[in-house]
C-alpha positions as CSV (number, residue, x, y, z in Angstrom):
1,M,-33.4,-4.4,-16.1
2,L,-34.7,-0.8,-17.7
3,F,-33.5,2.5,-16.8
4,F,-34.3,5.8,-18.0
5,H,-30.8,7.5,-19.3
6,C,-29.6,10.7,-17.5
7,K,-26.1,11.8,-17.7
8,D,-26.6,14.7,-15.5
9,I,-28.3,13.5,-12.8
10,R,-30.2,15.8,-10.5
11,N,-32.4,14.6,-7.6
12,N,-34.4,17.3,-5.9
13,I,-36.2,15.5,-3.2
14,E,-37.4,16.0,0.4
15,A,-35.2,16.6,2.9
16,N,-36.2,15.9,5.9
17,G,-39.7,17.3,5.4
18,E,-38.6,20.6,5.6
19,E,-36.6,21.7,2.2
20,K,-35.4,20.1,-1.3
21,Q,-32.2,19.1,-1.4
22,E,-29.8,17.6,-4.3
23,R,-28.6,14.3,-3.3
24,P,-25.0,13.2,-5.2
25,N,-24.2,9.9,-6.7
26,I,-21.7,7.9,-4.3
27,I,-19.5,5.4,-5.4
28,F,-17.7,3.1,-2.8
29,L,-14.1,1.5,-3.8
30,L,-13.2,-1.7,-1.5
31,T,-9.9,-3.3,-1.9
32,D,-9.0,-6.4,-0.1
33,D,-5.8,-6.8,2.1
34,Q,-4.5,-3.5,1.1
35,R,-2.4,-2.2,3.8
36,W,-2.3,1.4,4.2
37,D,1.3,2.4,3.4
38,A,0.5,0.6,0.0
39,L,0.1,3.6,-1.7
40,S,2.4,5.8,-3.7
41,Y,0.4,9.0,-1.9
42,V,1.6,8.2,1.5
43,G,5.3,8.1,0.0
44,N,5.6,4.3,-0.7
45,K,8.4,5.0,-4.0
46,S,8.1,1.1,-4.6
47,L,4.8,1.1,-6.1
48,Q,2.5,3.6,-8.8
49,T,-1.3,4.2,-7.6
50,P,-1.8,7.5,-9.8
51,N,-5.5,7.5,-9.9
52,I,-6.2,6.8,-6.6
53,D,-3.4,9.9,-5.5
54,A,-5.1,11.7,-7.8
55,L,-8.3,11.0,-5.3
56,A,-6.5,11.7,-2.1
57,T,-4.9,14.9,-3.8
58,K,-8.1,16.5,-4.6
59,G,-10.1,15.1,-1.6
60,I,-9.4,14.2,2.2
61,Y,-7.0,11.3,3.0
62,F,-7.5,9.7,6.6
63,N,-4.0,9.0,8.2
64,N,-5.1,7.1,10.7
65,A,-7.7,4.8,9.7
66,Y,-8.4,1.2,11.2
67,V,-10.4,-2.0,11.0
68,T,-12.2,-2.9,13.8
69,T,-11.9,-6.9,13.2
70,S,-9.0,-7.4,10.4
71,I,-10.7,-10.4,8.0
72,C,-12.7,-10.0,5.3
73,A,-15.8,-11.5,5.9
74,V,-16.3,-9.9,9.6
75,S,-15.2,-6.5,8.2
76,R,-17.3,-6.0,5.1
77,A,-20.0,-6.7,7.5
78,S,-18.9,-4.2,10.0
79,I,-18.5,-1.7,6.6
80,L,-22.3,-2.5,5.8
81,S,-23.7,-2.3,9.2
82,G,-21.6,0.2,11.0
83,Q,-21.1,-2.1,13.6
84,Y,-18.4,-4.0,15.5
85,A,-18.4,-7.8,15.3
86,R,-19.7,-8.0,19.1
87,R,-22.7,-6.5,17.6
88,H,-23.7,-7.8,14.4
89,Q,-22.0,-11.3,15.7
90,I,-20.9,-12.3,12.3
91,W,-17.5,-13.9,12.8
92,G,-16.5,-16.6,10.2
93,F,-17.6,-16.8,6.5
94,S,-20.9,-18.7,6.8
95,K,-23.2,-16.9,8.7
96,N,-25.1,-14.3,6.9
97,F,-27.0,-10.9,7.8
98,T,-30.5,-11.5,9.5
99,E,-33.6,-9.9,7.3
100,E,-33.6,-7.3,9.7
101,Q,-29.8,-6.7,9.5
102,L,-29.5,-6.7,6.2
103,N,-32.5,-4.1,5.7
104,N,-30.1,-1.7,7.9
105,T,-27.1,-2.0,5.9
106,Y,-26.1,1.2,3.9
107,P,-27.1,0.3,0.8
108,L,-30.7,-1.1,1.4
109,L,-31.2,2.4,3.7
110,L,-30.3,4.2,0.5
111,K,-32.6,2.0,-2.1
112,K,-35.6,2.5,0.9
113,S,-34.5,6.6,0.5
114,G,-35.0,6.5,-3.3
115,Y,-31.4,5.4,-4.3
116,T,-30.9,3.2,-7.5
117,I,-28.1,0.8,-5.9
118,G,-25.6,-1.5,-7.2
119,F,-23.2,-4.1,-6.2
120,I,-20.3,-5.5,-7.8
121,G,-17.4,-7.9,-6.8
122,K,-16.5,-9.9,-3.9
123,Y,-19.4,-9.9,-1.1
124,G,-18.1,-11.6,1.1
125,V,-20.4,-12.1,4.0
126,G,-22.2,-15.6,4.5
127,N,-23.2,-17.8,1.4
128,Q,-26.6,-16.2,0.7
129,L,-26.1,-13.0,-2.0
130,P,-28.6,-10.8,-1.5
131,E,-29.0,-9.9,-5.4
132,D,-32.6,-9.6,-5.2
133,K,-32.5,-6.3,-3.2
134,F,-30.2,-4.6,-5.5
135,D,-31.1,-2.8,-8.9
136,Y,-27.9,-4.1,-10.3
137,W,-25.8,-7.0,-9.2
138,K,-22.4,-8.6,-10.0
139,G,-21.5,-9.9,-7.1
140,F,-20.1,-13.6,-6.2
141,S,-19.6,-15.3,-2.9
142,G,-16.7,-17.0,-1.4
143,Q,-13.3,-15.8,-2.5
144,G,-13.7,-15.6,-6.4
145,T,-10.5,-16.4,-8.7
146,F,-8.6,-14.2,-10.9
147,D,-9.0,-16.1,-13.9
148,Q,-12.1,-14.8,-15.4
149,K,-13.9,-15.0,-19.0
150,D,-15.5,-11.9,-20.3
151,D,-18.9,-11.7,-22.2
152,Q,-16.9,-13.4,-25.3
153,G,-15.3,-15.9,-23.6
154,N,-11.8,-14.7,-23.8
155,P,-9.7,-14.6,-20.8
156,I,-9.9,-11.5,-18.5
157,H,-8.3,-10.9,-15.0
158,L,-10.9,-10.4,-12.4
159,T,-10.1,-6.7,-11.8
160,E,-10.1,-5.9,-15.3
161,K,-13.4,-7.7,-15.4
162,I,-15.1,-5.7,-12.1
163,G,-13.8,-2.5,-14.3
164,G,-16.1,-3.4,-17.3
165,Q,-18.7,-4.0,-15.1
166,A,-18.7,-1.1,-13.4
167,L,-18.8,1.2,-16.7
168,E,-21.7,-1.1,-17.8
169,F,-23.7,0.5,-14.7
170,L,-22.0,4.0,-15.0
171,N,-23.3,3.7,-18.5
172,S,-27.0,2.2,-17.9
173,Q,-30.1,3.4,-18.6
174,R,-31.1,5.0,-15.2
175,E,-34.2,6.6,-13.9
176,A,-33.3,10.4,-14.0
177,S,-34.7,11.3,-11.1
178,K,-32.9,8.6,-9.1
179,P,-29.1,9.2,-7.4
180,F,-27.0,6.1,-7.4
181,C,-24.7,4.3,-5.1
182,L,-22.5,2.1,-6.8
183,S,-20.3,-0.5,-4.3
184,I,-17.5,-1.9,-6.1
185,S,-15.4,-4.5,-3.8
186,F,-12.0,-5.7,-5.6
187,K,-10.3,-9.3,-4.9
188,A,-7.0,-7.6,-5.4
189,P,-4.5,-7.6,-3.9
190,H,-5.6,-10.9,-1.9
191,V,-4.1,-13.7,-2.8
192,E,-5.7,-16.8,-4.1
193,G,-6.0,-20.3,-3.3
194,D,-4.1,-22.0,0.1
195,P,-1.5,-21.3,1.3
196,G,-2.2,-18.8,-1.6
197,Y,-0.5,-16.7,-3.8
198,F,-0.5,-13.3,-5.4
199,L,-1.5,-13.6,-9.2
200,P,-1.6,-10.2,-11.0
201,N,-2.7,-9.3,-14.4
202,K,0.2,-11.0,-16.9
203,A,0.1,-7.5,-18.4
204,Y,1.8,-6.1,-15.4
205,D,4.6,-8.7,-15.3
206,S,7.5,-6.2,-16.3
207,L,6.1,-4.0,-13.6
208,Y,8.5,-3.2,-10.9
209,T,11.0,-5.9,-12.2
210,D,14.2,-3.5,-11.7
211,T,12.9,-2.2,-8.6
212,K,14.4,-3.0,-4.9
213,I,11.8,-3.3,-3.0
214,K,12.2,-1.8,0.5
215,V,10.9,-4.5,3.0
216,P,9.5,-3.5,6.7
217,E,12.2,-3.4,9.3
218,T,10.6,-6.1,11.9
219,S,10.5,-8.5,8.9
220,K,14.1,-9.5,9.7
221,P,14.3,-13.0,11.3
222,T,15.4,-11.5,14.7
223,F,11.9,-10.2,14.9
224,F,9.9,-13.9,14.8
225,D,11.3,-13.9,18.7
226,H,8.9,-11.3,19.2
227,F,6.0,-13.9,19.6
228,P,6.5,-16.8,22.2
229,E,6.4,-20.3,20.5
230,R,3.2,-21.4,21.6
231,F,1.7,-18.3,19.7
232,T,4.0,-19.4,16.3
233,K,4.1,-23.1,16.2
234,N,1.5,-24.2,13.5
235,N,0.3,-20.4,13.4
236,V,-1.4,-20.1,9.9
237,A,0.5,-16.6,9.5
238,R,3.6,-18.3,9.7
239,N,2.5,-21.5,7.8
240,R,1.9,-19.0,5.1
241,W,4.9,-17.1,5.5
242,E,6.9,-20.1,4.5
243,S,5.4,-19.8,0.9
244,R,5.7,-16.3,0.3
245,F,7.9,-14.6,2.2
246,A,10.5,-17.2,3.7
247,T,13.9,-15.9,1.7
248,P,14.5,-12.0,0.8
249,E,14.3,-13.4,-2.8
250,M,10.6,-15.1,-2.2
251,Q,9.7,-11.5,-0.3
252,Q,10.8,-9.5,-3.2
253,A,8.9,-11.3,-5.8
254,S,5.6,-11.2,-3.7
255,I,5.6,-7.7,-2.6
256,K,6.0,-7.1,-6.0
257,K,3.4,-9.2,-7.2
258,Y,1.0,-7.5,-4.4
259,Y,1.8,-4.2,-6.0
260,Q,1.0,-5.3,-9.2
261,L,-2.3,-6.3,-8.1
262,I,-2.6,-3.1,-6.6
263,F,-1.8,-1.3,-9.9
264,G,-4.4,-3.2,-11.6
265,V,-6.9,-1.6,-9.0
266,D,-5.5,2.0,-9.6
267,K,-5.9,1.4,-13.5
268,V,-9.6,0.7,-12.8
269,V,-10.0,3.5,-10.7
270,G,-8.4,5.5,-13.4
271,E,-11.2,4.4,-16.1
272,I,-14.3,4.8,-13.6
273,V,-13.1,8.4,-12.9
274,E,-12.8,9.0,-16.7
275,N,-16.1,7.5,-17.6
276,L,-17.7,10.2,-15.0
277,K,-16.3,12.9,-16.7
278,K,-17.2,11.4,-20.1
279,T,-20.7,11.2,-19.0
280,G,-21.2,14.0,-17.1
281,Q,-21.5,12.7,-13.6
282,D,-18.1,13.7,-12.0
283,K,-19.6,16.7,-10.4
284,N,-22.2,15.4,-8.6
285,T,-20.5,11.7,-7.7
286,V,-18.6,11.4,-4.7
287,I,-16.1,8.7,-4.1
288,L,-15.1,6.8,-1.0
289,F,-12.2,4.7,-1.0
290,T,-10.9,2.0,1.8
291,S,-9.8,-1.8,2.3
292,D,-11.2,-4.2,4.3
293,N,-7.9,-4.7,6.3
294,G,-4.1,-4.7,6.5
295,F,-1.7,-7.5,5.4
296,Y,1.6,-8.8,7.0
297,L,4.5,-8.4,4.3
298,G,6.4,-10.5,6.4
299,E,6.3,-8.4,9.7
300,Y,7.4,-10.8,12.6
301,G,7.8,-13.8,10.2
302,F,4.3,-13.4,9.3
303,A,1.8,-13.5,6.2
304,G,-1.9,-12.6,6.3
305,K,-3.6,-10.3,8.9
306,W,-5.6,-11.1,12.0
307,Y,-3.7,-9.7,14.6
308,G,-3.1,-6.3,16.2
309,S,-0.2,-4.9,14.5
310,D,-0.4,-1.9,12.3
311,P,0.4,-3.7,9.3
312,S,-3.1,-5.8,9.8
313,I,-5.2,-3.1,11.3
314,R,-4.3,0.0,9.2
315,V,-5.7,0.8,5.8
316,P,-6.0,3.7,3.5
317,M,-9.0,5.9,3.1
318,I,-10.1,8.4,1.2
319,I,-13.2,10.8,0.4
320,Y,-13.3,12.4,-2.6
321,D,-16.3,15.2,-3.0
322,P,-16.2,17.1,-5.8
323,R,-18.9,19.4,-4.4
324,K,-16.5,20.6,-1.9
325,Q,-12.5,22.2,-2.1
326,S,-10.7,19.7,0.1
327,E,-7.4,20.2,-1.7
328,G,-5.6,17.3,-0.3
329,K,-6.6,17.8,2.9
330,R,-5.3,15.5,5.7
331,V,-6.9,14.4,9.0
332,D,-4.6,12.9,11.7
333,K,-7.7,11.8,14.0
334,K,-8.8,8.1,14.3
335,V,-11.5,7.0,11.8
336,L,-13.0,3.0,11.4
337,N,-14.1,1.1,8.9
338,I,-17.6,0.9,11.1
339,D,-17.5,4.8,10.2
340,I,-18.2,4.0,6.2
341,A,-22.3,3.2,6.6
342,P,-23.4,6.5,8.7
343,T,-21.0,8.7,6.5
344,I,-22.7,7.4,3.2
345,L,-25.9,8.0,4.7
346,S,-25.0,11.2,5.8
347,I,-23.7,12.3,2.2
348,A,-26.9,11.1,1.1
349,N,-28.8,12.8,3.8
350,V,-30.3,9.7,5.4
351,K,-30.9,9.4,8.9
352,I,-28.2,7.1,10.7
353,P,-30.2,4.6,12.6
354,E,-29.4,4.5,16.1
355,T,-27.9,1.1,15.8
356,I,-24.9,1.9,14.0
357,Q,-21.8,2.5,16.3
358,G,-19.7,4.5,13.7
359,K,-19.4,8.2,13.4
360,D,-20.2,10.5,10.6
361,L,-16.8,11.4,8.9
362,T,-18.5,14.1,7.2
363,K,-18.1,16.4,10.7
364,I,-14.3,16.1,11.0
365,M,-14.0,16.5,7.1
366,Q,-15.9,20.2,7.7
367,N,-14.1,20.8,11.1
368,Q,-11.5,19.1,12.1
369,E,-11.7,20.7,15.7
370,V,-15.2,18.7,16.5
371,Q,-14.6,16.5,19.6
372,W,-13.9,13.0,18.3
373,R,-12.8,9.7,19.4
374,D,-9.1,9.3,20.9
375,S,-9.6,5.3,21.2
376,F,-11.1,2.2,19.7
377,F,-11.6,-1.4,20.8
378,Y,-9.9,-3.8,18.4
379,E,-11.3,-7.9,18.2
380,H,-10.7,-10.9,16.1
381,L,-12.2,-14.2,17.6
382,W,-11.5,-17.3,16.5
383,K,-12.2,-20.9,17.0
384,S,-8.8,-22.5,16.2
385,S,-8.2,-25.8,15.2
386,D,-5.1,-28.3,14.4
387,R,-5.4,-26.7,10.9
388,Y,-6.4,-23.3,11.5
389,Y,-4.7,-21.9,14.6
390,I,-5.1,-18.7,14.9
391,P,-4.7,-16.8,18.6
392,S,-7.9,-14.4,19.4
393,T,-7.3,-11.0,19.8
394,E,-8.8,-8.3,21.6
395,G,-7.3,-5.1,22.3
396,V,-7.3,-0.8,22.2
397,V,-5.6,1.8,20.4
398,W,-5.6,4.9,22.6
399,K,-4.0,8.3,21.9
400,D,-0.3,7.0,20.8
401,K,-0.3,3.6,23.0
402,K,-1.8,0.2,21.8
403,Y,-2.5,-2.6,24.0
404,M,-3.3,-6.0,22.5
405,K,-3.8,-9.6,24.2
406,Y,-4.0,-12.8,22.7
407,F,-5.9,-16.1,23.7
408,M,-7.2,-19.2,22.7
409,N,-10.8,-18.4,22.6
410,E,-13.3,-16.5,24.4
411,D,-14.2,-18.9,26.4
412,T,-11.0,-19.0,28.4
413,D,-9.2,-16.1,30.2
414,E,-6.2,-17.6,29.3
415,V,-3.4,-15.1,28.0
416,I,-0.9,-16.4,25.3
417,F,0.9,-12.9,24.8
418,E,0.5,-9.5,25.3
419,E,1.5,-6.2,23.4
420,L,2.0,-2.6,24.4
421,Y,3.4,0.3,22.3
422,D,4.0,3.8,22.8
423,F,4.0,4.9,19.4
424,S,5.3,8.3,20.4
425,I,9.1,6.7,20.7
426,D,8.1,3.4,18.4
427,S,6.1,4.0,15.3
428,K,7.1,0.6,13.8
429,E,6.3,-1.6,16.8
430,T,9.8,-2.7,17.6
431,K,9.6,-2.6,21.3
432,N,7.4,-4.4,23.4
433,L,6.6,-3.0,26.5
434,A,4.3,-5.3,28.1
435,S,6.9,-7.2,30.3
436,G,9.3,-4.3,30.5
437,K,10.4,-2.9,34.0
438,G,8.9,0.2,34.6
439,Q,6.0,0.0,32.2
440,E,3.5,-1.7,35.1
441,D,1.3,1.7,35.4
442,L,1.0,2.1,31.6
443,K,-0.1,-1.5,31.3
444,Q,-2.6,-1.3,34.0
445,I,-3.9,2.1,32.2
446,M,-4.2,0.6,28.9
447,K,-6.2,-2.7,30.4
448,Q,-8.5,-0.3,32.0
449,R,-8.7,1.6,28.9
450,Y,-9.0,-1.9,26.9
451,E,-12.3,-2.6,29.4
452,L,-13.8,0.4,28.8
453,A,-13.8,0.1,24.9
454,K,-15.0,-3.4,25.1
455,K,-17.8,-2.5,26.9
456,E,-18.6,0.6,24.4
457,A,-18.5,-2.1,21.7
458,Q,-21.1,-4.1,22.8
């Protein structure tokens, strides 16, 4: 593919048919299974993420970022489309976007408006790769594998390979009049295989060796009783806990490898930022960073995600715009993965389709007093089998309260378990108020909020 080289891309295009406006380049960085507190920027002293921290320090960090469905395929479909799963209807790993849906994802809308678009890494939606739609494509289907070969046939870790592909794109010959949007989708820090193990670059084997990792309070054995036996028996989250976190020694080793995978991503982020500086593209390239979902590191005797706990649904989110003086601003309002698409479109000065349910984050970046959501709907619907028993989840987070209900599937109203938390007195979700005396009124209010949020997510 032939492009024309330009280090300093200046793009004067027609904006809304009225005036010409320079549009920035955009890089969207997505990790896989990185929970919100797996960054040194937020005070986690057990790991090192200096390059991601630098983006947050110079940009905007969103303290309360969540996903609307905590599983990779569904969350990635929501990120690309800006829609709840209830609307885009991609619940599993094999269903693809329709042609109409694909054309309304943020990359293709940007391409239609004149952007050069590239995709690298784990695509994650369906089994049909849309490589013919992109100007640069290095995506892969399925989960991928960390054990890779470079162009010379030498062994290379997938994270480093993705980094090399990113630099290849940034150094490529592109048409001078076009801005670009590069979406980079890491596999890390996701496990590999089933039941799955963390496989970081061996070069980082000694990293954190002498560190005593602080483990989550709710990973203590007593919290396993939080859920009823009907919920936990043969539960995939519990079965995978057995292979990763079953003993304190296993938990320490697994979390360290999880952090080593994140360190590998951070190193690549640093290389990308340095390359932007070298090629003169740093002053006009907006960088967004987040994860497709969180991850249990032993909480409640679980591994994985899916359920409504904060370790599962809360993620890091950063927007660094070098054109603005943000200087480490933090935003407390609730933001979602479905907000990524409309935000990218807004940054690019592209009209946001009415089908998008997410909100444009540039509005609260500019003014934190703007009217904003105080609640959101959470959903994870799963057809459980004998092999993969994962109870379905629906619920709502409203202000500093959370209500979640768990059931077998959407065809039955039988509730297996309920959770109710008040974060004003219990930020770690240690005290389930769902069946507590004196909490009946709060529970009723939250169930009403849940029904309202569910209706709005349609």
